KOLRO-282347 format. One line per 3 residues: number of its first residue (from 1); their letters; for each residue x, y, z of N, C-alpha, C. Coordinates in nm, 3 decimals. Layout:
NUM = A = X Y Z X Y Z X Y Z ~ ...
***
This chain:
1 = MSP = -1.624 0.903 -2.229 -1.541 0.957 -2.115 -1.456 1.101 -2.161 ~ -1.426 1.161 -2.064 -1.319 1.267 -2.110 -1.138 1.249 -2.094 ~ -1.084 1.294 -2.170 -0.944 1.259 -2.199 -0.859 1.247 -2.051
4 = ELG = -0.892 1.351 -1.984 -0.856 1.376 -1.831 -0.875 1.251 -1.760 ~ -0.967 1.215 -1.748 -1.023 1.113 -1.669 -0.933 0.935 -1.755 ~ -0.953 0.969 -1.859 -0.883 0.860 -1.898 -0.776 0.869 -1.870
7 = FGV = -0.669 0.962 -1.888 -0.502 0.963 -1.804 -0.490 0.900 -1.690 ~ -0.622 0.959 -1.623 -0.630 0.930 -1.460 -0.594 0.806 -1.447 ~ -0.726 0.716 -1.484 -0.729 0.600 -1.501 -0.618 0.504 -1.560
10 = AAA = -0.565 0.554 -1.662 -0.424 0.479 -1.706 -0.337 0.519 -1.598 ~ -0.306 0.562 -1.538 -0.186 0.638 -1.454 -0.193 0.580 -1.350 ~ -0.318 0.519 -1.274 -0.356 0.445 -1.177 -0.329 0.312 -1.199
13 = VLV = -0.395 0.285 -1.311 -0.348 0.140 -1.340 -0.193 0.113 -1.311 ~ -0.103 0.197 -1.390 0.004 0.159 -1.393 0.089 0.164 -1.280 ~ 0.021 0.286 -1.157 0.072 0.237 -1.052 0.045 0.141 -0.955
16 = ALM = -0.081 0.082 -1.002 -0.086 -0.082 -0.935 0.006 -0.148 -0.963 ~ 0.041 -0.149 -1.113 0.153 -0.248 -1.152 0.243 -0.236 -1.089 ~ 0.303 -0.088 -1.052 0.410 -0.113 -1.007 0.423 -0.134 -0.880
19 = AIS = 0.316 -0.101 -0.737 0.277 -0.195 -0.647 0.332 -0.338 -0.649 ~ 0.283 -0.387 -0.782 0.286 -0.572 -0.753 0.404 -0.627 -0.818 ~ 0.508 -0.506 -0.890 0.602 -0.539 -0.943 0.696 -0.511 -0.786
22 = VLR = 0.675 -0.390 -0.724 0.757 -0.390 -0.609 0.740 -0.504 -0.523 ~ 0.627 -0.572 -0.476 0.584 -0.657 -0.375 0.676 -0.780 -0.441 ~ 0.676 -0.798 -0.571 0.761 -0.917 -0.663 0.914 -0.912 -0.615
25 = MAI = 0.944 -0.740 -0.615 1.059 -0.777 -0.603 1.117 -0.781 -0.435 ~ 1.016 -0.765 -0.361 1.046 -0.786 -0.204 1.071 -0.930 -0.181 ~ 0.948 -1.021 -0.284 0.949 -1.152 -0.225 1.006 -1.270 -0.295
28 = GPT = 1.098 -1.192 -0.438 1.136 -1.271 -0.515 1.220 -1.375 -0.486 ~ 1.233 -1.525 -0.502 1.306 -1.624 -0.451 1.437 -1.554 -0.491 ~ 1.477 -1.544 -0.626 1.616 -1.538 -0.653 1.646 -1.370 -0.679
31 = VAD = 1.791 -1.366 -0.673 1.807 -1.249 -0.704 1.778 -1.162 -0.864 ~ 1.790 -1.279 -0.978 1.724 -1.274 -1.104 1.589 -1.245 -1.142 ~ 1.490 -1.291 -0.996 1.396 -1.239 -1.000 1.356 -1.125 -0.956
34 = RAV = 1.457 -1.062 -0.873 1.445 -0.896 -0.812 1.489 -0.828 -0.935 ~ 1.581 -0.869 -0.995 1.643 -0.776 -1.093 1.568 -0.727 -1.197 ~ 1.441 -0.860 -1.272 1.364 -0.868 -1.373 1.252 -0.777 -1.301
37 = ALD = 1.191 -0.828 -1.151 1.104 -0.712 -1.092 1.165 -0.530 -1.116 ~ 1.278 -0.488 -1.087 1.336 -0.347 -1.115 1.339 -0.334 -1.235 ~ 1.341 -0.415 -1.332 1.349 -0.338 -1.477 1.201 -0.335 -1.507
40 = TVN = 1.098 -0.410 -1.475 0.958 -0.373 -1.462 0.922 -0.231 -1.414 ~ 0.982 -0.213 -1.253 0.925 -0.111 -1.217 0.972 0.019 -1.309 ~ 1.126 -0.021 -1.386 1.176 0.124 -1.421 1.093 0.123 -1.583
43 = TLV = 1.042 0.023 -1.624 1.003 0.033 -1.739 0.829 0.101 -1.699 ~ 0.757 0.070 -1.617 0.615 0.121 -1.601 0.676 0.304 -1.511 ~ 0.804 0.306 -1.515 0.795 0.468 -1.439 0.781 0.565 -1.608
46 = VTT = 0.874 0.499 -1.667 0.930 0.548 -1.781 0.760 0.569 -1.869 ~ 0.706 0.510 -1.869 0.555 0.487 -1.944 0.471 0.591 -1.891 ~ 0.468 0.588 -1.705 0.403 0.691 -1.638 0.410 0.799 -1.693
49 = MVL = 0.579 0.844 -1.693 0.582 0.992 -1.723 0.568 0.986 -1.849 ~ 0.591 0.900 -1.953 0.531 0.952 -2.108 0.392 1.007 -2.070 ~ 0.291 0.950 -2.023 0.173 0.917 -2.043 0.130 1.061 -1.943
52 = LGA = 0.226 1.131 -1.841 0.169 1.205 -1.790 0.179 1.320 -1.859 ~ 0.367 1.305 -1.922 0.357 1.439 -2.007 0.266 1.475 -2.134 ~ 0.209 1.369 -2.176 0.122 1.364 -2.265 -0.010 1.442 -2.244
55 = ATG = -0.077 1.397 -2.102 -0.191 1.443 -2.030 -0.169 1.590 -2.000 ~ -0.060 1.629 -1.951 -0.018 1.771 -1.913 0.009 1.864 -2.002 ~ 0.116 1.786 -2.133 0.098 1.910 -2.217 0.275 1.906 -2.196
58 = LVV = 0.328 1.847 -2.134 0.478 1.938 -2.075 0.552 1.800 -2.158 ~ 0.627 1.872 -2.226 0.737 1.790 -2.320 0.867 1.763 -2.267 ~ 0.899 1.822 -2.156 0.997 1.808 -2.061 0.992 1.676 -1.987
61 = LVD = 0.890 1.597 -1.976 0.844 1.492 -1.902 0.904 1.349 -1.994 ~ 0.875 1.394 -2.107 0.918 1.258 -2.226 1.021 1.281 -2.215 ~ 1.140 1.381 -2.234 1.303 1.427 -2.231 1.351 1.364 -2.088
64 = VAI = 1.309 1.369 -1.988 1.316 1.294 -1.903 1.315 1.156 -1.862 ~ 1.196 1.117 -1.918 1.139 0.987 -1.946 1.253 0.919 -2.038 ~ 1.296 0.948 -2.128 1.390 0.919 -2.220 1.539 0.898 -2.152
67 = VYA = 1.557 0.993 -2.103 1.747 0.988 -1.995 1.687 0.885 -1.875 ~ 1.591 0.865 -1.798 1.571 0.797 -1.741 1.577 0.598 -1.805 ~ 1.523 0.626 -1.878 1.505 0.477 -1.989 1.683 0.452 -1.987
70 = LLS = 1.743 0.541 -2.062 1.895 0.510 -2.113 1.919 0.474 -1.945 ~ 1.945 0.568 -1.849 1.995 0.507 -1.741 1.969 0.394 -1.647 ~ 1.833 0.377 -1.707 1.788 0.255 -1.643 1.869 0.123 -1.707
73 = FVG = 1.858 0.149 -1.836 1.906 0.003 -1.909 2.084 -0.009 -1.874 ~ 2.143 0.080 -1.895 2.309 0.077 -1.856 2.276 0.034 -1.657 ~ 2.201 0.081 -1.618 2.204 -0.022 -1.468 2.159 -0.125 -1.496
76 = MLY = 2.085 -0.181 -1.586 1.993 -0.323 -1.561 2.165 -0.403 -1.669 ~ 2.218 -0.298 -1.723 2.313 -0.367 -1.765 2.449 -0.441 -1.693 ~ 2.472 -0.312 -1.610 2.549 -0.369 -1.484 2.536 -0.480 -1.384
79 = IAR = 2.403 -0.489 -1.375 2.349 -0.553 -1.253 2.367 -0.704 -1.354 ~ 2.336 -0.737 -1.498 2.341 -0.854 -1.527 2.505 -0.861 -1.547 ~ 2.588 -0.811 -1.560 2.703 -0.840 -1.553 2.737 -0.890 -1.431
82 = YLE = 2.727 -0.838 -1.315 2.728 -0.879 -1.178 2.724 -0.989 -1.192 ~ 2.542 -1.030 -1.175 2.502 -1.171 -1.161 2.557 -1.252 -1.234 ~ 2.636 -1.240 -1.332 2.697 -1.343 -1.444 2.852 -1.356 -1.324
85 = GGL = 2.892 -1.288 -1.263 3.059 -1.295 -1.177 3.106 -1.228 -1.269 ~ 3.079 -1.084 -1.409 3.168 -1.047 -1.424 3.274 -0.920 -1.372 ~ 3.188 -0.855 -1.285 3.235 -0.733 -1.206 3.312 -0.829 -1.063
88 = K = 3.426 -0.761 -1.064 3.488 -0.812 -0.897 3.523 -0.722 -0.813
***
């Protein structure tokens, strides 16, 4: 199997997993379930960006993925604090 095909298959699997997580976010019975699904989608987006950066040789995609992961982490902290009732 060629490396390009392998990267394409891996990216397709990650996109399918994102779709499942988005579905879980839509039907999650509680807000906490939706927050976990959103965090999962963010993690899969970062993974996909790193994978595509490795496939294309564009280092800037890895840099963008790192910044996106940091912003996602901070956003999840705010969501968790809001769910605990800390933000008013």
